[in-house]
C-alpha positions, 0 to 999 in steps of 0.5 A: 795349476799344473803339477810337475808330473803333468809338465814332465808328461807333456815334455815327454809327449813332445819329444816322442812326437818330434822323434816320430816325425824325424824318424818318419821323414828319414824312412819315408820314401821320396815320391817318384817324380814323373817327368813331362818335358816340353820342347819348342819348335820340332820340325816334321823331320826332327819328329820322325828322327826321334821316332826312328831312335825310339824304334831302334831302342825298342827293337834292340830291347824287344827280348826284354819286353820293350815295344814301340806303338803308335799313339792315337794319332800316328803322325804326331805321337808314339809310345814305348811300352814295357810288357804292354805298359806305357813307360814313355810317351811322345806327342807333338802338339804344335808348337810343342813336343811333349815327352812324358814318363808315367809315374813308376816308369823308372821302376818298371824299365830303368833303361827308359831314362837312356832313351829319354836323354837320347831323345831330349839331347838335340831339343830346346826345352821349355823352362818350368815356368814356360811349361806351366804357362803352356798348360803342360799337366803335372801329376796330381797328389793322388797319382803320387800317393797311388804310386807310393802305395803300389810299391815295387814292380814284380820282376816278371813285369819289368824290362831290363832284367 
């Protein structure tokens, strides 16, 4: 048989537990969502136009630490780096073009979102379901947890100061 003191104790414990859950939810930072976007039917000419836009972006911000480098296959991929760390990767995998922002790219180089929007503007995106059906990889829970644990990017490693 439960005594009134035990009932009060259990009630207080539940209230404290719920308060802790609510407080944690309010203060828990939302994980930064990496973006991997897939686009259909990009011609050779369109790919090289995207590359020229990215090169102009990197050259205009070279003093801030941006640089364009070729990917493993220069004819079908390139990346933008911020102080040697990739912050945007573009790869052509017929019949798709993939534009990806690694986890934490926005913290390291906020201006990369401007370039991503510029590159994506003339393209026809795939829906989320189409991307899943095409096998476009999503980041793992482990990747997201590592980003949250890593915290911010030191000022001297950021671009766009």
